[in-house]
C-alpha positions in Angstrom: 105.2 86.7 79.0 101.9 86.0 78.2 98.5 88.1 78.8 97.3 86.7 81.9 100.0 87.6 84.4 100.1 91.3 83.3 96.9 92.1 85.6 98.8 92.9 88.8 101.7 94.8 88.5 100.4 98.0 86.7 97.3 98.6 88.7 97.5 101.8 90.7 94.7 104.3 90.6 94.8 108.1 90.4 94.5 109.0 94.0 92.1 111.7 95.1 93.3 112.2 98.5 94.4 115.6 99.0 98.2 115.8 98.6 98.3 112.5 96.9 99.6 111.7 93.3 97.9 109.4 90.6 97.7 106.0 91.7 95.0 103.9 90.1 96.0 104.1 86.4 99.5 103.1 87.1 98.9 99.7 89.4 97.1 97.2 87.1 99.6 97.3 84.2 102.3 95.3 86.1 99.7 93.0 87.8 98.1 92.2 84.3 101.5 91.2 83.1 102.2 88.8 86.0 98.7 87.3 85.9 98.8 86.5 82.3 102.3 84.9 82.7 100.9 82.4 85.2 97.8 81.6 83.2 98.8 81.7 79.5 96.0 81.9 77.0 97.4 78.9 75.3 96.2 76.8 78.3 92.6 77.5 77.4 92.5 74.7 75.0 89.6 72.5 73.9 90.8 69.5 75.7 92.6 68.5 79.0 95.6 67.4 77.0 96.7 71.1 76.8 97.2 71.4 80.4 100.6 71.6 81.9 101.9 69.8 84.7 104.4 72.0 85.8 102.1 74.9 86.7 101.5 75.9 90.3 98.6 74.6 92.3 96.5 77.6 91.6 96.3 76.8 88.1 96.7 73.1 87.8 93.2 72.9 86.8 93.0 75.4 83.9 89.5 76.3 82.5 88.7 74.6 79.1 86.6 75.1 76.3 83.9 72.4 75.6 84.1 72.9 72.0 86.5 74.2 69.2 83.9 76.6 68.3 83.7 78.0 72.1 87.5 78.1 71.9 87.7 80.1 68.6 84.9 82.5 69.9 86.8 83.0 73.1 90.0 83.7 71.4 88.4 85.9 69.0 87.0 88.0 71.9 90.0 88.0 74.0 91.9 89.2 71.2 90.1 92.7 70.9 91.4 95.9 72.2 89.4 98.6 73.7 87.5 98.2 77.0 84.1 98.7 75.7 84.3 96.5 72.9 86.0 93.8 75.2 82.9 94.3 77.3 80.4 93.7 74.9 82.3 90.7 73.7 82.4 89.2 77.2 78.7 89.9 77.5 77.9 88.4 74.0 80.0 85.5 74.7 78.5 84.8 78.1 75.0 84.8 76.4 76.1 82.2 74.0 78.0 80.1 76.5 76.3 80.7 79.9 78.2 77.9 81.7 81.5 78.3 80.1 84.5 78.3 82.4 86.2 81.2 80.3 83.6 83.8 80.8 85.5 85.2 83.8 88.8 85.9 81.7 86.8 87.9 79.2 85.3 90.2 81.9 88.9 90.2 83.8 90.3 91.5 80.4 87.6 94.1 80.0 88.1 95.1 83.9 92.1 95.5 83.0 91.3 97.6 79.9 89.0 99.9 81.8 91.5 100.2 84.4 94.0 101.2 81.9 91.7 103.8 80.3 91.3 105.2 83.9 87.5 104.6 84.2 87.3 103.3 87.8 83.2 103.2 87.7 83.4 100.8 84.7 86.3 98.9 86.0 84.2 98.3 89.3 81.4 97.1 87.2 83.5 94.5 85.5 85.1 93.5 88.8 81.6 92.7 90.0 81.0 90.5 87.0 84.4 88.8 87.7 83.5 88.2 91.5 80.0 86.8 90.7 81.7 84.1 88.7 84.9 83.8 90.8 84.3 85.3 94.4 87.8 84.6 95.5 89.7 86.0 92.5 92.2 88.3 94.3 92.7 90.6 91.4 89.2 91.8 91.3 89.1 92.1 95.0 92.4 94.1 95.0 91.3 96.5 92.3 88.1 96.9 94.0 89.8 97.8 97.0 92.2 100.1 95.3 89.6 101.9 93.2 87.4 102.7 96.2 90.2 103.6 98.5 91.5 106.0 95.7 88.1 107.6 95.4 87.0 107.7 99.1 86.3 111.2 100.3 85.1 113.0 103.3 81.7 114.0 101.9 81.0 110.6 100.2 77.1 109.7 101.1 78.1 106.1 101.2 81.4 106.6 103.0 80.6 103.9 105.6 79.7 101.4 102.9 82.8 102.2 100.9 84.9 101.7 104.0 83.5 98.3 104.7 83.9 97.1 101.1 87.6 98.3 101.0 88.4 96.2 104.3 86.3 93.1 103.1 87.8 93.3 99.7 91.3 94.0 100.6 91.5 91.3 103.6 89.9 88.7 101.4 92.4 89.4 98.7 95.4 88.8 100.9 94.0 85.5 101.9 93.1 84.5 98.6 96.3 85.4 97.1 98.0 83.4 99.9 95.7 80.3 99.3 95.8 80.4 95.5 99.4 81.3 94.6 101.4 79.2 97.4 104.0 78.2 95.3 107.3 79.6 96.0 108.6 80.1 92.5 109.7 83.2 91.2 106.8 84.5 89.0 104.1 83.1 91.3 105.6 84.7 94.3 106.0 88.2 93.1 102.5 88.0 91.7 101.3 87.1 95.1 103.5 89.6 96.8 102.3 92.1 94.4 98.6 91.5 94.9 99.1 91.5 98.8 101.1 94.7 98.7 98.3 96.5 96.6 95.8 95.3 99.2 97.7 96.5 102.1 98.2 99.8 100.3 94.4 100.1 99.8 93.8 99.6 103.5 96.5 102.0 104.6 95.1 104.7 102.1 91.5 104.0 103.5 92.8 104.5 107.0 94.9 107.6 106.2 91.7 109.2 104.8 89.6 108.2 108.0 92.0 109.4 110.5 93.6 106.2 111.6 97.1 107.3 110.9 98.6 104.5 113.2 96.8 101.8 111.2 97.8 103.4 108.0 101.4 103.4 108.8 101.3 99.8 109.8 99.5 98.8 106.7 101.6 101.0 104.3 104.7 99.6 105.9 103.6 96.2 105.0 102.8 97.3 101.6 106.4 98.5 101.1 107.9 95.4 102.6 105.9 93.1 100.2 106.8 95.1 97.3 110.5 95.0 97.5 110.6 93.4 93.8 108.3 95.9 92.6 108.6 99.0 94.8 105.8 101.8 94.5 106.4 105.4 94.8 102.9 106.1 95.8 103.0 103.7 98.7 106.1 105.2 100.1 104.6 108.8 99.6 101.6 107.8 101.7 103.6 106.1 104.2 105.4 109.4 104.6 102.0 111.2 104.9 101.1 108.8 107.7 104.4 109.2 109.5 104.1 113.1 109.2 100.9 113.0 110.8 102.3 111.0 113.7 105.1 113.5 114.1 107.6 110.9 113.1 109.3 113.2 110.9 112.9 111.3 110.6 110.9 108.3 109.4 108.7 110.1 107.3 111.8 112.0 105.6 113.2 108.6 104.9 110.0 107.5 103.3 109.4 110.3 101.1 113.0 110.1 99.9 112.2 106.4 98.8 109.2 107.9 96.9 111.4 110.5 95.1 113.7 107.8 93.9 110.7 106.1 92.4 108.9 109.2 90.9 111.2 110.0 88.0 108.6 108.7 85.5 105.6 110.4 87.3 105.9 114.2 87.2 102.9 114.8 89.5 104.1 112.4 92.2 107.6 113.9 92.0 106.2 117.5 92.5 104.2 116.3 95.6 106.9 114.2 97.0 109.4 117.3 96.7 107.0 119.6 98.5 106.8 117.0 101.4 110.4 116.4 101.4 110.9 120.1 101.7 108.6 120.5 104.6 110.2 117.4 106.4 113.7 118.6 105.8 112.9 121.9 107.2 111.4 120.3 110.5 114.6 118.0 110.6 116.6 121.2 110.6 114.5 122.8 113.4 115.3 123.3 117.0 113.5 120.0 117.9 115.1 118.0 115.0 111.9 116.5 114.2 111.6 114.0 117.1 109.2 111.6 116.9 106.4 111.9 119.7 105.5 108.2 119.4 107.2 104.7 118.9 109.1 104.3 115.7 
């Protein structure tokens, strides 16, 4: 699997919402793997003859280097490791080739590397660079929404602006993924579903933090349905919280059990889910048996 499809599936940021485990640093790894497999680096050739006619519509017209030197410089920059080095290389490449179609891939690489280093501020800066060149880039949009939802707090001075950006970025990502990755083939379909799941998860977490528990439950349910091939324990945990807030204790207990099944590699999430599970199990054993007060 090449480096371009890798952007989507591992991109989950560290959540700062009280009672929530780390999300952001976990999400982008899998997404990245998916992205790079759809747009392999070998396609970035110096002539149109390198393009593959078997690729999905979203990548049928691949970006091309205009010279062998541009291609060589791109490959050298793209091979770098370390987010700061990749960012510097992307800026240098953009200065030398200000009209190159390949600039956004270097900024995307820096964006992902900052995400893996758990540096959301720099990741967002690189996302802005990507979106300046490609406003419909679903990966940059979804990572923007995820990082902002993750860091959203009650005392943010720019809370309203963050909420607006999350709504716009996530909604745009859902639409862009649908339009850009419409082919039903396996890898493309999984990539699209993962992007859309992440977008709905960001919307759900934002709504959970702003008191819209019904809206949070709806969006987080959608996120879990889209992520059947790559289920995420953090999404199930947040869904359990939304259902708990709505006194849907039986549904919340089922959701947190799903989170526990997926939390074995994440001790922090496992601990949080165990605490929530104990609370919900206690309510289920109570005299009211955890009967939901609203529609299921």
